[in-house]
N, C-alpha and C positions, 0 to 999 in steps of 0.2 A: 514851516516857518513859525516860530514861537510868537506868542502874543507879545506886544510891545512892552506891557508892564512886567512880564516875566523876564524878558531879555534885558530889561533895564535894571532890575533889582536882584535877580537871582544869580547873576554872574557879574564878576568884576575883573578887570585886567590885572594880572600878576606879572610884574616885570622882574625878570631875572637880572641879577647883577652882571651875568655874563652875556645875556642875550636880550636885548631890548625888543627883539621881534618875537618872543616866545608866545605860543598860542594861549587863548583864553582857557581858564580852568574853573570848574564849578566852585562856588564859595560855600563853605560849611558853616557859615555864621547864620544860625536860625533867627537870631535877633534881628538881623537885617531883613530876613525873609518875612517876618511878622510885622515889620515896621509899617507897611502900607495900611491905611485904614480899611480898605476894601477887603483885605485878607482877614483882618480881625472881625469885621462885620459878618463875613461868610461863616467863620468858625462859630461865632455866637449863635447864628441862626441854626447851624447844624446841630449844636448842642441842645437848643430849645426843641427842635423837632424830635431829637432822640428821646428827650425827657418826656414829651407828650406821648410818644409811642409806648414807652415803658409804663407810664401811669395808666394808660388805657388798657394795657394788657393785664395789669395786676388788679384792676377794678372788677374784672369778671372772673377772678381766680376762684372764689368760693363756689360759683355755679359750675365751673369746669371741674373743680375737685369733686363736687357732689355727683357729677356724672360718672365718676369711677366707683361710687358706692353701689353695690348690688342691691336691688329692691325687688319686692315681690310683684310690683306693678310698675312697668317701665314708663307709664304715662302719669305716675304720681307727681304731685305738685312739689317742686324743689323746696327744701326746708327754709330758704330765705323768704318764701312767699306763703308759709303755712298760716300766718296770722290772718291772711285774707281768704283762706280756703273754707269751704263749707264742711265742717267736721261732723255733721250729724250722721247717724247710722243709716245705711241704705235701706230702702224698703225691701222686706222679704219677698222673694219670688212667690207668686201664687201657686198653691198646691194643685197639682194635676189630679183632680178627683177621679179621672178615668183610671189612673194607675194607683193612686193612694187615697182611697175613699176615707172620709172622716168617720170616726167612731161615734155612733149615737148611743151614748151611755144609758139613755132611758130604756133601751132594749134589754138591759141587764139589771139584775138585782141580787143583793145578798139577802138570804132568807133565814128567818128565825121562826121556830114553832114553839108554842107555849101550851102547856097542859095544866099547870098549877102555879100558885103564887111564888113559890121558891124559885122556880125556873123562869118566871116572868122577870124577876130582878136580874138574873144572870143574862137573859136575852137583852134586857135594857142596857146592861154594861157592854155587851158586844156591839150593840147599835151605837152607843156613845163613842166607843173606840173607833169604829169605822167613820163616824162623823168627824171626830177630832183629827184623825189621820188623813182626811181629805180624799176618801174613796169617792170615785166619780159615779159609780153605778148607784142605782136606787137601793133603798133599804126597805125591806118588807117584813111584816110580822103576821103570822097566822095565829089567831088566838081564839079561845072558846067563845062561841057565839052568844052566850048568856052574859058576857061582860060588855060594858059600854064605856068608851073613853069619856071621862068626866073629871074636870079639874076643880069642881066646886068644893066648898068646905065640907059638905055632907057626903061627898063621894067616897066610895069604898077604896081601900088601898089598891087593889088591882086596876080599878078604873082610873085612878090618878096616875099610875105608872103608864097606862096606855096613852093617856093624854100627854104625858111627858115625852113618850116615844114619838108621838106625832108632832107636837109643837116644838120641841127642842132639837130633835135629831132628824126631822123631815121623813119620818117613817110612814110608809103606806100600810095601813091596817087592813087585814083581810080576815073577817070572822069565818070560822070553820066549825064543823062538828068534829069533836075529838074522835080520832080513829082508835078504838079500843078493841083489843083482841084478848079473850080470856086465855090466861096461861098460868097454870097453877105453880109452875116452877119459880117464877119471879114476877110478882105483881107490878114491880116498878117498870119493867120493860113493856108492859101492856100498852102504855101510852106512846111508846117510841115509834109505833107505826104511823103516827101522825106526821112524822118527818117526811114520809113518802108522798104526802099530798103535794110536795114541791113539784112532782112530775106533772101535776095537773094545772100549774100556773102558766098557762099558755099565752097570757098577755105579754110574756117575756120570751126572748129568743134563747136566753141562757140565764140560769140562776146558780148561785153557790149556797148550798145548805151547810151551815156551821153549827156543830154542837155548842150548846151554851155553857157547859161546864168546862170552860176554856178561857184563854186570854188571847186577844188579837193584838199583836205587837206592831204589825205593818199591814197596810191594805194589800189586797191580792187581786187588783183589777186586771193584771196581766193574764190571769187564768180564764177570764171571759174570752180572750182572743186565742185560745188553744185551737188546734185543728178540730174540725167538726167531728163529734162523736156523741152518741146518746148519753153517755156517762163517762166521767173522768174521776178517778179516785186514787189516793195514795195506797201503798202497801201497808199492811199491819206488820211492820218490820220486826216486832217482838216475837213473832210466831216462827216456828221452825219450817213451815211450808207456806207456799204462796197463798195469801189471803188478803182481801181488800178491806180497808178501813172506811167505815161510813161516818167518821168524825168530820170529814170534809168531803163534800160531793159536788162536782160540777155537773149540772144537768141541763140537757136541751129539752124543755117541756114539750110534749106533744100528746095529742089524744091517743095516738097509737101506743106510745110507751106507757101512758097512764093506764090504759086498759090492760096491758101486760102485767104491770105492777099490781093493780087491783085484783086481777085474777090470781096472782101468786099469794096475796094476802088472804084471799078467800079459800085457798087450798093449801094451807100450811102443812108442812111435814115435820111432825114431832114438835120440838120447841124452837122453831125458827123465829129469829128476831129480824129486825130490819137489815142488820148486817148480813145475816145468812141469806135472806131473800135476794139482796143485791149481788152477792157472790154467786149464787146459783144462776142468776139471770145474765150477769155481765162478766164473769171471770174470764171468758174467752174473747170478749169484744171490747172490754173497757180500756179506755186510754189511761195509762198509769202516770200519775203525778209523782214527782220525787217526794218521798216522805221527809227527806232532810229539808229543812226550812218550813215545810207545809204541815207537818204532823209530828211535833216533838212532844213526847210524854214527860211530865214532870218527874216521874219515877226514874227516868234516865239518869238524873243527877244523883240517884241513890245506888246505881249499879256499879259493878266493878269491871264489866266488859262492855265496850261501846262499839264494837265492830259492826254489829247489825245496823245501828243507826248511822254511823259514819260511812258505811259501805266499803271500808278499807281498814288497814291497821295504822292509820295515822294517829299521832298522839291526841289524846282527849284533852280538850280545853273547854271547861265548863262555861266560862265567860264568853268565849267565841261562839259556842253553840247557841247560847241565848241571844247574842247579838245578831246572829244571822237568821234566827227563827222568826217566822211570821205568825205562826199559829201554834200555841202551846196548850196541850190538853192535860187537865188535872187527872192524874192516875197514880195514887200513892197508897193503894191498899196495903195493909189494913187501916191506915189513917183515913179518916172521913174526908169528904170534899171540903174545900176551904171555907165554905159558908156555914159549916157545922163545927162547933167548938169541940176540939178533941180533949180527952181526959189527959191530965199531965203525964201519967206514967206511960200511956200509949204514945204520946207525942215524943217523949224523951227516948223511947225505945226504937221508934221507927223513923225518926228523921235521919237524913244522911249523916254519915260519920266522916270525920277527918281521916286522911290517909297519911301514913308515915308517923314519925316521932320527932320530938325536939324541934330544932330549927328547920328541919326538912319537912315538917308536918304541913300538909296541904288541905285547907278547909274550903277551897273555892267551890266545890260541888255543893256543900251545905250552904255556903253564903248565897250562891245563886238561887238555890231552891227556896231559901227563906225570903230572898228578894222578890221572887215571883208571888209567893203567898202574901207577903206584906203589901205589895202593890195591889193585889186583888182586894184585900180587906179595906185598904184605904179608899179605893174607888167605890167599893160597895157602900161604905159609910156615907161617902159624898153623894152618890147617885141615888141610892135607895133609902138612905136614912138610917140604916142599921148594919152592923158588921156581921152579926150571927143570926141564924135562923134556928127555930126550935127543931131539935133532932127528931122529935116525935112525928113531925110532919114529913120527914124524909124517909120514905119506906125503904129506900135502897140501903140505908145504914144498918137496918136490922135483918136484912136477908142473908142467910148463910152462904158462904162461899162454895161454889160448885165447880167441878171441872169444866162444865160448859161455859161458865162465865170467865174462866181464866184467860181466854183468848181476847176478851174485850178489855179487861183491866188486869194486866199481868202483875205478878208479885216480883218486885225488884229486890234482890238480896244485896 
């Protein structure tokens, strides 16, 4: 049975002209259906409810859309609330010292040895470079025991440089008695045995001995963390057979190894130098350091073949070679070392030559070589107060070239 208000207003009698008794038919007049106030009120309420529902759904749309964006952290704060989040960096996780022990850099040191005033300045330049480049290990200088660090106005030149090494570059000074071995073949190399005193610096777990006639372009702290070995050295790559270069030596000082080295110095065979002693002792047990990056000779920029240095037939790029090098050793015979002023004719004859002709001419080798020397001269003037030293004080410059010495400082054609 229909409700009374529907029966009264939704249907109306339709009288046929033929039949006054025809049945009731539904009325299609919607105006009549909407006429009652209760119907209109119900429709308005329904529309309001629908509107409230739609508004509530759209108000959370950004959050629901954000849920479809992939994130690295599913618990991250929605972007609508980022202004309230704590955006500070998380605290780093503590290092597990059981598996990753911290490096105690005071256990390691870069070592310089000094036997005369000329090389004292060179060593000071090496120490300044390590200090400026942020090397973490200690810096140590072995110097003749009759010198005394002194920065007073009346102090001698060597004593002032020692004080500078200590005060400006944090160098630990170790007085030593210069180790001199009589050798008539070349008086210059007599003092080089002093370098081997680094084996006796047992206050350190590892030291790196660097020749001072060189330029440090990057620190080499990573070499202190090499696998354990009494000695690590690069190859003398310019030689035709395997031979170790003593221009850079990583040493694990110990009383045992020092006694072996000292015994070898006291029982020399022929004209053995420090390089020969180390090769006879460690050529079968030495840990070999890549010469590329760690022992680049300046003469390499004068050469025409670079396969020995590169280790392959890759194209030679002088600028790239210098950029990657950490330790560059001055070796430009017959040109003198960069602290000795060369004669103009010798300089012109023996500096690197440009390759090619016309627009295809490549002078990058010469440019890089000049850059290395100019940098050395500028730093020497700034650090030591003078650019050149007296050639008469440099015994090596007057010593004739011999086949024995060719392996130490090769001639690059």
